[in-house]
C-alpha positions in Angstrom: -45.7 42.3 38.2 -42.1 40.8 38.0 -43.3 37.6 39.6 -46.1 37.2 37.0 -43.7 37.8 34.2 -41.2 35.3 35.6 -44.0 32.6 35.7 -44.9 33.3 32.0 -41.3 33.0 30.9 -40.9 29.8 32.8 -43.9 28.3 31.1 -42.7 29.3 27.7 -39.2 27.9 28.3 -40.5 24.4 29.1 -38.9 21.3 27.4 -38.9 20.3 23.8 -41.8 18.5 22.3 -41.6 15.0 20.9 -42.1 16.3 17.4 -39.2 18.7 17.7 -37.0 15.9 19.0 -38.0 13.6 16.1 -37.4 16.4 13.6 -33.8 16.9 15.0 -33.1 13.2 14.8 -34.4 13.0 11.2 -32.2 16.0 10.2 -29.1 14.4 11.8 -29.9 11.1 10.1 -30.1 12.8 6.7 -26.8 14.7 7.3 -25.1 11.5 8.4 -26.2 9.7 5.3 -24.4 12.3 3.2 -21.3 12.7 5.4 -20.5 9.1 6.4 -19.8 7.8 2.8 -17.4 10.8 2.3 -15.5 10.0 5.5 -15.3 6.3 4.6 -14.2 7.3 1.1 -11.4 9.4 2.6 -10.1 6.3 4.4 -10.1 4.4 1.1 -8.4 7.3 -0.7 -5.7 7.5 2.0 -4.9 3.8 1.6 -4.7 4.1 -2.2 -2.5 7.2 -1.7 -0.1 5.2 0.6 0.0 2.4 -1.9 0.9 4.8 -4.8 3.6 6.3 -2.6 5.1 2.8 -2.0 4.9 2.1 -5.8 6.9 5.3 -6.3 9.6 4.1 -3.9 9.6 0.7 -5.6 10.0 2.3 -9.0 12.9 4.4 -7.7 14.6 1.3 -6.3 14.1 -0.5 -9.7 15.6 2.4 -11.6 18.5 2.8 -9.2 19.3 -0.9 -9.3 19.2 -1.0 -13.1 21.5 2.0 -13.4 24.0 0.5 -11.0 23.8 -2.9 -12.9 24.4 -1.2 -16.2 27.3 0.9 -14.7 28.8 -2.4 -13.5 28.7 -3.9 -17.0 25.7 -6.2 -16.4 23.2 -6.7 -19.2 20.0 -8.8 -19.3 20.4 -12.4 -20.6 17.9 -15.0 -21.5 17.3 -18.3 -19.8 20.1 -19.7 -17.6 20.6 -23.2 -16.3 19.6 -23.9 -12.7 23.1 -23.3 -11.2 23.4 -20.5 -8.7 26.9 -19.9 -9.8 25.6 -18.4 -13.0 23.4 -16.0 -11.0 26.3 -14.9 -8.8 27.5 -12.1 -11.1 24.0 -10.6 -10.9 24.6 -8.8 -7.7 24.7 -5.0 -7.3 26.6 -3.4 -4.5 25.1 -0.3 -2.8 27.9 0.2 -0.4 25.9 -0.5 2.7 24.6 -3.8 1.3 24.1 -5.6 -2.0 21.1 -6.7 -4.0 20.6 -9.8 -6.1 19.0 -8.8 -9.4 17.1 -10.9 -11.9 19.3 -11.8 -14.9 16.5 -11.4 -17.4 15.6 -7.8 -16.6 18.1 -6.4 -14.0 15.3 -5.8 -11.5 15.8 -6.4 -7.7 14.8 -10.0 -6.8 11.7 -10.4 -4.8 13.5 -12.9 -2.6 17.3 -13.1 -2.9 18.6 -16.7 -2.6 22.2 -15.8 -2.3 23.6 -15.2 1.2 22.3 -12.1 2.8 21.4 -10.1 -0.3 18.7 -7.4 -0.2 15.2 -8.2 -1.2 12.8 -5.6 -2.7 11.1 -5.2 0.7 14.5 -4.2 2.3 14.5 -1.0 0.2 11.2 0.1 1.7 10.8 1.8 5.0 7.4 0.5 6.2 6.2 1.6 9.6 5.4 -1.3 11.9 2.1 0.3 13.1 0.8 1.4 9.7 -1.3 -1.6 9.1 0.8 -2.5 6.0 2.0 -6.1 5.7 4.2 -7.8 3.1 4.6 -11.3 1.7 7.5 -12.4 -0.5 8.4 -15.5 -2.5 11.0 -16.0 -5.3 8.9 -14.1 -7.9 6.5 -11.8 -6.1 6.6 -9.2 -3.4 3.1 -8.2 -2.1 2.8 -5.1 0.0 -0.4 -3.6 1.3 -3.4 -3.6 3.7 -5.4 -6.6 2.6 -3.4 -9.4 0.9 -5.6 -12.4 0.0 -3.6 -15.6 0.3 -0.3 -16.0 -1.5 -0.3 -18.8 -4.0 -0.9 -16.5 -7.0 -1.7 -12.7 -6.7 -5.4 -11.9 -7.5 -7.4 -8.8 -8.4 -9.0 -8.8 -4.9 -7.6 -7.0 -1.9 -5.8 -3.7 -1.3 -2.1 -4.2 -2.1 0.8 -3.9 -4.6 2.1 -6.8 -6.7 5.8 -6.6 -7.6 6.7 -9.3 -10.1 10.5 -9.4 -10.3 10.6 -12.1 -12.9 8.7 -10.2 -15.6 10.1 -10.3 -19.1 11.2 -8.0 -20.6 10.7 -6.0 -17.4 9.6 -6.3 -13.9 6.0 -5.1 -13.1 4.2 -3.2 -10.4 0.4 -3.5 -10.1 -1.8 -1.8 -7.6 -4.9 -3.7 -6.6 -7.6 -1.5 -5.0 -10.7 -3.6 -5.2 -11.0 -3.8 -1.4 -9.5 -0.6 -0.3 
């Protein structure tokens, strides 16, 4: 009797049918269509979160630099002639290094022309393996994941635009079109 029962159980436990296999694949496909966009969206949200964190660091740097400039007796002035000697007083000492600031708004320069002064990027601690890159010229510092070209910042990409020459104040813009 046990032998007969064993044969019946073996027949019932055969493989899965093709219909059952197709049904499982269809169900997994439907689940993936809902889950995948959410996972991809998390990656985008994480990038935007990192950019917003960097913007916070940049704002702190701007505020700290302006406070030190005002404490040192510096005030914003209008247009200056092209002489670097007129820009020389617009340096803020942080003890460990000094930063050249824009004479129009007292913001840290994107690229300091005088000696070994700190640029905006020098105030940020960016991890080498984070995928974040930066580009700097005399007016702009661009920091982020996808920086398109560098002649003039655009509204495409996934990055921050720091404009140190803004009047009356420097500006920070987060571009998230391609995050």
